[in-house]
C-alpha positions as CSV (number, residue, x, y, z in Angstrom):
1,M,-152.1,74.5,-67.0
2,R,-153.9,77.3,-68.8
3,I,-151.0,79.7,-68.1
4,L,-148.5,77.1,-69.4
5,N,-150.6,76.6,-72.6
6,K,-150.7,80.3,-73.2
7,Y,-147.0,80.7,-72.6
8,I,-146.1,77.8,-75.0
9,L,-148.5,78.9,-77.7
10,K,-147.4,82.5,-77.6
11,R,-143.7,81.7,-77.7
12,F,-144.2,79.0,-80.4
13,L,-146.1,81.4,-82.7
14,L,-143.6,84.2,-82.2
15,T,-140.7,81.8,-83.0
16,F,-142.5,80.7,-86.1
17,L,-143.0,84.2,-87.3
18,F,-139.4,85.1,-86.5
19,T,-138.2,82.1,-88.5
20,L,-140.4,83.0,-91.4
21,L,-139.2,86.6,-91.4
22,I,-135.6,85.3,-91.6
23,L,-136.2,82.9,-94.5
24,I,-138.2,85.3,-96.7
25,P,-135.6,88.1,-96.9
26,I,-133.0,85.6,-97.8
27,A,-135.1,84.2,-100.6
28,V,-135.8,87.7,-101.9
29,A,-132.1,88.7,-101.7
30,I,-131.1,85.6,-103.7
31,D,-133.8,86.2,-106.3
32,I,-132.8,89.9,-106.7
33,A,-129.2,88.9,-107.2
34,E,-130.2,86.5,-110.0
35,K,-132.6,88.7,-111.8
36,I,-131.3,92.3,-111.3
37,D,-129.7,92.3,-114.8
38,K,-133.0,91.3,-116.5
39,F,-134.9,94.1,-114.6
40,L,-132.4,96.7,-115.8
41,K,-132.6,95.5,-119.4
42,S,-136.2,96.7,-119.8
43,D,-136.7,100.4,-120.5
44,T,-140.4,100.3,-119.7
45,L,-140.3,98.4,-116.4
46,T,-140.8,100.5,-113.3
47,L,-139.8,99.9,-109.7
48,F,-143.5,99.9,-108.7
49,E,-144.2,97.0,-111.1
50,V,-141.2,95.0,-109.8
51,V,-142.4,95.4,-106.2
52,N,-146.1,95.2,-106.7
53,D,-146.5,92.7,-109.6
54,Y,-143.5,90.5,-108.9
55,Y,-142.0,90.6,-105.4
56,L,-145.3,91.0,-103.5
57,N,-146.6,87.9,-105.2
58,F,-143.1,86.3,-104.8
59,I,-143.4,86.8,-101.1
60,I,-146.9,85.4,-100.9
61,Y,-145.8,82.3,-102.8
62,Y,-142.7,81.6,-100.7
63,V,-144.4,82.4,-97.4
64,N,-146.8,79.6,-98.1
65,T,-144.0,77.4,-99.4
66,F,-141.8,77.9,-96.4
67,M,-144.6,77.5,-93.8
68,P,-143.9,73.8,-93.0
69,L,-140.1,74.4,-92.9
70,A,-140.5,77.4,-90.7
71,L,-143.0,75.5,-88.4
72,F,-140.6,72.6,-88.1
73,I,-137.6,74.8,-87.3
74,A,-139.6,77.0,-84.9
75,V,-140.8,74.0,-82.9
76,I,-137.3,72.5,-82.6
77,I,-135.7,75.9,-81.6
78,F,-138.4,76.7,-79.0
79,T,-138.7,73.2,-77.5
80,S,-134.9,72.8,-77.4
81,K,-134.7,76.0,-75.5
82,L,-137.3,74.7,-73.0
83,S,-135.3,71.5,-72.6
84,N,-131.9,73.3,-72.2
85,N,-133.3,75.6,-69.6
86,S,-134.7,72.6,-67.6
87,E,-138.2,73.9,-68.0
88,I,-139.4,70.6,-69.4
89,I,-138.0,68.8,-66.3
90,A,-140.2,71.1,-64.2
91,I,-143.2,70.5,-66.4
92,T,-142.8,66.7,-66.2
93,N,-142.3,66.9,-62.4
94,A,-145.6,68.7,-62.2
95,R,-147.2,65.5,-63.6
96,I,-148.0,67.0,-67.0
97,S,-148.0,64.3,-69.6
98,F,-146.4,64.5,-73.0
99,T,-149.9,64.6,-74.6
100,Q,-150.9,67.6,-72.5
101,F,-147.6,69.2,-73.3
102,L,-148.4,68.8,-77.0
103,Y,-151.8,70.5,-76.7
104,P,-150.7,74.2,-77.2
105,Y,-148.5,73.0,-80.1
106,F,-151.5,71.5,-81.8
107,I,-153.5,74.7,-81.4
108,G,-150.6,76.6,-83.1
109,A,-150.3,73.9,-85.8
110,T,-154.1,74.1,-86.4
111,L,-154.0,77.9,-86.8
112,I,-151.1,77.6,-89.3
113,T,-152.8,74.7,-91.1
114,L,-156.0,76.7,-91.6
115,F,-154.2,79.7,-92.8
116,S,-152.1,77.6,-95.2
117,L,-155.2,75.8,-96.6
118,F,-156.8,79.2,-97.3
119,M,-153.6,80.5,-98.9
120,N,-153.2,77.3,-101.0
121,H,-156.7,77.0,-102.3
122,Y,-157.5,80.7,-102.9
123,I,-154.7,83.3,-102.5
124,V,-151.6,81.7,-104.0
125,P,-153.2,80.6,-107.4
126,N,-154.3,84.2,-108.1
127,S,-150.9,85.5,-106.9
128,S,-149.0,83.0,-109.0
129,E,-150.9,84.1,-112.2
130,I,-149.8,87.7,-111.7
131,R,-146.2,86.7,-110.9
132,K,-145.9,84.4,-113.9
133,K,-147.3,87.0,-116.3
134,F,-144.6,89.3,-115.1
135,E,-142.0,86.6,-115.5
136,N,-143.1,85.7,-119.0
137,K,-143.0,89.4,-120.0
138,Y,-139.8,90.5,-118.4
139,I,-137.7,87.5,-117.3
140,H,-138.3,84.4,-119.4
141,T,-137.5,84.6,-123.1
142,A,-140.1,82.6,-125.0
143,K,-138.7,80.0,-127.4
144,Y,-140.2,79.5,-130.8
145,G,-142.9,76.8,-130.6
146,D,-143.7,77.2,-126.9
147,N,-147.0,78.8,-127.7
148,I,-147.8,76.6,-130.7
149,V,-150.4,73.8,-130.4
150,R,-150.3,71.2,-133.2
151,D,-152.6,68.3,-134.1
152,F,-154.9,68.9,-131.1
153,S,-158.2,67.1,-130.7
154,L,-160.8,67.5,-128.0
155,Q,-164.1,65.9,-127.1
156,L,-166.5,68.8,-126.5
157,S,-169.5,66.7,-125.4
158,D,-170.7,63.1,-125.6
159,D,-171.3,63.4,-129.4
160,N,-169.3,66.5,-130.4
161,Y,-165.5,66.5,-131.3
162,M,-163.1,69.1,-132.6
163,F,-159.7,69.0,-134.2
164,I,-157.2,71.7,-135.1
165,Q,-153.9,71.2,-137.0
166,H,-152.1,74.4,-135.8
167,Y,-152.9,77.1,-133.3
168,D,-150.7,80.0,-132.0
169,L,-151.7,80.9,-128.5
170,S,-149.8,84.2,-128.6
171,T,-151.7,85.5,-131.7
172,H,-154.9,83.4,-131.1
173,R,-154.8,82.3,-134.7
174,G,-155.0,78.8,-136.2
175,F,-155.7,76.9,-139.4
176,K,-157.2,73.6,-140.5
177,F,-160.0,73.5,-137.9
178,S,-162.9,71.1,-137.9
179,T,-165.7,70.1,-135.6
180,E,-167.9,67.0,-136.0
181,K,-171.1,65.7,-134.4
182,Y,-172.2,62.1,-134.3
183,D,-175.5,60.2,-133.7
184,G,-174.0,57.0,-132.2
185,D,-171.4,56.0,-134.8
186,R,-172.9,57.9,-137.6
187,L,-171.5,61.3,-138.6
188,I,-174.4,63.9,-138.9
189,Y,-172.6,67.2,-139.0
190,R,-169.2,68.5,-139.9
191,L,-167.9,72.1,-139.9
192,T,-164.4,72.8,-141.4
193,S,-162.5,76.1,-141.7
194,E,-159.2,77.1,-143.2
195,N,-158.6,79.7,-140.6
196,I,-159.8,80.3,-137.0
197,K,-159.2,83.3,-134.8
198,W,-160.3,84.0,-131.1
199,I,-161.9,87.4,-130.7
200,E,-161.1,88.3,-127.1
201,E,-163.4,91.4,-126.9
202,K,-166.5,89.4,-127.9
203,S,-165.5,86.0,-126.5
204,H,-166.2,84.1,-129.8
205,F,-164.3,82.6,-132.7
206,R,-164.1,83.9,-136.2
207,L,-163.9,81.4,-139.0
208,R,-162.7,82.2,-142.5
209,N,-163.3,80.1,-145.6
210,Y,-165.6,77.7,-143.8
211,R,-167.7,74.8,-145.1
212,V,-170.7,73.2,-143.3
213,R,-172.0,69.7,-144.2
214,N,-175.2,68.3,-142.7
215,I,-175.6,64.6,-143.3
216,F,-179.2,63.2,-143.5
217,K,-180.4,59.7,-144.2
218,D,-181.2,60.3,-147.8
219,R,-179.2,63.4,-148.7
220,D,-176.5,65.8,-147.7
221,S,-176.7,69.6,-147.3
222,I,-173.5,71.5,-148.0
223,F,-172.9,75.2,-147.9
224,S,-169.9,77.5,-147.5
225,G,-168.9,81.1,-146.8
226,V,-166.1,83.5,-146.3
227,T,-166.6,84.6,-142.6
228,L,-168.5,83.2,-139.7
229,D,-168.6,84.4,-136.1
230,T,-169.6,81.6,-133.8
231,V,-169.3,80.2,-130.3
232,F,-167.8,76.9,-129.3
233,P,-167.8,75.2,-125.9
234,F,-164.1,75.8,-125.4
235,T,-161.6,78.7,-125.3
236,P,-157.9,79.0,-126.3
237,K,-157.0,78.2,-122.7
238,D,-158.5,74.7,-123.1
239,L,-156.0,74.0,-125.9
240,L,-153.0,74.1,-123.6
241,Y,-152.6,71.3,-121.1
242,K,-149.6,72.1,-118.9
243,S,-149.2,71.5,-115.2
244,A,-148.0,75.1,-114.7
245,L,-151.5,76.3,-115.5
246,A,-152.9,74.3,-112.6
247,Q,-150.8,76.5,-110.2
248,E,-152.6,79.6,-111.5
249,M,-156.2,78.3,-110.9
250,P,-158.1,78.6,-107.6
251,S,-159.2,75.2,-106.4
252,G,-162.8,75.7,-107.5
253,E,-161.8,76.6,-111.0
254,L,-159.2,73.8,-111.1
255,L,-161.7,71.2,-110.0
256,A,-164.2,72.4,-112.6
257,F,-161.4,72.3,-115.3
258,I,-160.5,68.7,-114.3
259,N,-164.1,67.6,-114.5
260,I,-164.7,69.2,-117.9
261,S,-161.5,67.8,-119.3
262,K,-162.5,64.3,-118.2
263,K,-165.7,64.7,-120.1
264,R,-163.8,65.9,-123.1
265,G,-161.7,62.7,-123.1
266,V,-158.4,64.2,-122.0
267,K,-156.5,61.1,-121.0
268,N,-153.9,62.2,-118.5
269,L,-154.9,64.9,-116.0
270,N,-152.7,63.5,-113.2
271,A,-150.5,66.7,-113.1
272,Y,-153.6,68.7,-112.4
273,L,-154.9,66.2,-109.8
274,V,-151.5,66.2,-108.1
275,E,-151.6,70.0,-107.8
276,F,-155.2,69.9,-106.4
277,H,-154.4,67.2,-103.8
278,K,-151.1,68.8,-102.8
279,R,-152.9,72.0,-101.7
280,T,-154.5,70.0,-98.9
281,S,-151.8,67.4,-98.1
282,L,-148.9,70.0,-97.6
283,P,-150.7,72.1,-95.0
284,M,-151.9,68.9,-93.2
285,S,-148.2,67.9,-92.8
286,S,-148.0,70.7,-90.1
287,Y,-149.4,68.3,-87.5
288,I,-147.0,65.5,-88.5
289,L,-144.0,67.8,-88.5
290,T,-145.0,69.3,-85.1
291,I,-145.1,65.9,-83.4
292,I,-141.8,64.9,-84.9
293,A,-140.1,68.2,-83.9
294,V,-141.5,68.2,-80.4
295,A,-140.5,64.5,-79.9
296,L,-136.9,65.2,-81.1
297,A,-136.4,68.3,-79.0
298,F,-138.3,67.1,-75.9
299,K,-135.2,65.2,-74.7
300,R,-132.2,67.1,-73.6
301,R,-129.3,66.1,-75.8
302,R,-125.5,66.7,-75.5
303,G,-124.9,69.5,-78.1
304,G,-128.2,71.2,-77.4
305,T,-130.2,73.0,-80.0
306,G,-127.5,72.5,-82.7
307,V,-127.8,68.7,-82.7
308,N,-131.7,68.9,-82.8
309,L,-131.5,71.3,-85.7
310,A,-129.1,69.1,-87.6
311,I,-131.4,66.1,-87.2
312,G,-134.4,68.3,-88.0
313,F,-132.8,69.6,-91.2
314,A,-131.9,66.1,-92.3
315,L,-135.5,64.9,-91.8
316,M,-136.8,68.0,-93.7
317,F,-134.5,67.3,-96.6
318,V,-135.7,63.7,-96.8
319,Y,-139.3,64.8,-96.5
320,I,-139.0,67.5,-99.3
321,F,-137.1,65.1,-101.5
322,F,-139.7,62.4,-100.9
323,L,-142.5,64.9,-101.6
324,K,-141.0,66.0,-104.9
325,V,-140.4,62.4,-106.1
326,S,-144.0,61.5,-105.2
327,E,-145.3,64.6,-107.2
328,V,-143.4,63.5,-110.3
329,L,-144.5,59.9,-110.0
330,G,-148.1,60.9,-109.3
331,A,-148.2,62.9,-112.6
332,V,-147.4,59.8,-114.6
333,A,-150.3,58.4,-116.5
334,G,-151.8,55.3,-114.7
335,E,-150.6,56.3,-111.2
336,N,-152.9,57.2,-108.4
337,P,-152.3,61.0,-107.8
338,L,-154.1,61.1,-104.5
339,L,-152.1,58.2,-103.0
340,S,-148.8,59.5,-104.5
341,V,-149.3,63.0,-102.9
342,W,-150.2,61.6,-99.5
343,I,-147.5,58.9,-99.3
344,P,-144.9,61.3,-97.7
345,N,-147.4,62.2,-95.0
346,I,-148.3,58.5,-94.5
347,V,-144.6,57.6,-94.1
348,F,-143.6,60.5,-91.9
349,G,-146.9,60.2,-90.0
350,S,-145.9,56.6,-89.1
351,L,-142.5,58.1,-87.9
352,A,-144.4,60.7,-85.9
353,V,-146.5,58.0,-84.2
354,Y,-143.4,56.1,-83.2
355,L,-141.6,59.2,-81.9
356,Y,-144.8,60.2,-80.0
357,Y,-145.0,56.9,-78.1
358,D,-141.3,56.9,-77.5
359,A,-141.4,60.4,-76.0
360,K,-144.3,59.4,-73.8
361,K,-142.1,56.8,-72.1
């Protein structure tokens, strides 16, 4: 039994790597064909930058994205080959149960799941940040207004609020800025400024034409000035709430961002929560897809591997479609992002349980 487990695990992992090595070059070739004209337009862009900053991180992203698909295809191909060569008949005649037969597959799925979890939570976010910086610089043409924040308010703490009428994230300049502090319902402090600028080198803001008002019970204290360098409990990054930013944050940073944003009164953070929960739910689908693929390919079918692959691709299409729909719905305000992200796994997990018990018979 130990020899059989080693044989299945080895052949399974080799087939998985082979499948992944087929899918990635295809994705790279398609991407090069789409973007070669944009690469050639830039006079300053070098081949090293294209390879190191873009395609290296492109491969990291798509290796992680294609893992469930490559796993599913690899299991179907390898198990169908065992079935077509009558090796499964010999295994069942040796009184090896379907559960025992699944054991090496689960070891392989566990290794892939752990690797995918590590990639999802730590490697891919940092890689995506570098890749998207390259895309924004050389590939995507920024439209006017994409980097402009208008009429933005933020709760900085339980009693402190800020408001800014206009802020340009590309130049880090804004105008009509104010921050207020309350004691219960009573305003006790207000700072206003005509202009505000983020000083990257010193990590603070510079206010121009500012006015400070302290409100006491019996009097007010008002003074103004031309320039004031000060620190606030936010940075320009906190002014932009886009789901794309979530893909660039490692999970620890993303979770801290979500918790801080909740305290600041940001109403809909579901897009960020969907991204956070997806980083765990997608790798865990490896177990579900493994059971489904083994159960489909375990029986010898007329048509062989081709029929099993056709059924497998149809199921994968439905799974991916279901996954994308659940992500979109989970990002809607008022929905449960955790449940939405895990619904595809719950549904296909139920299918896996059914196919498992059917294959055992």
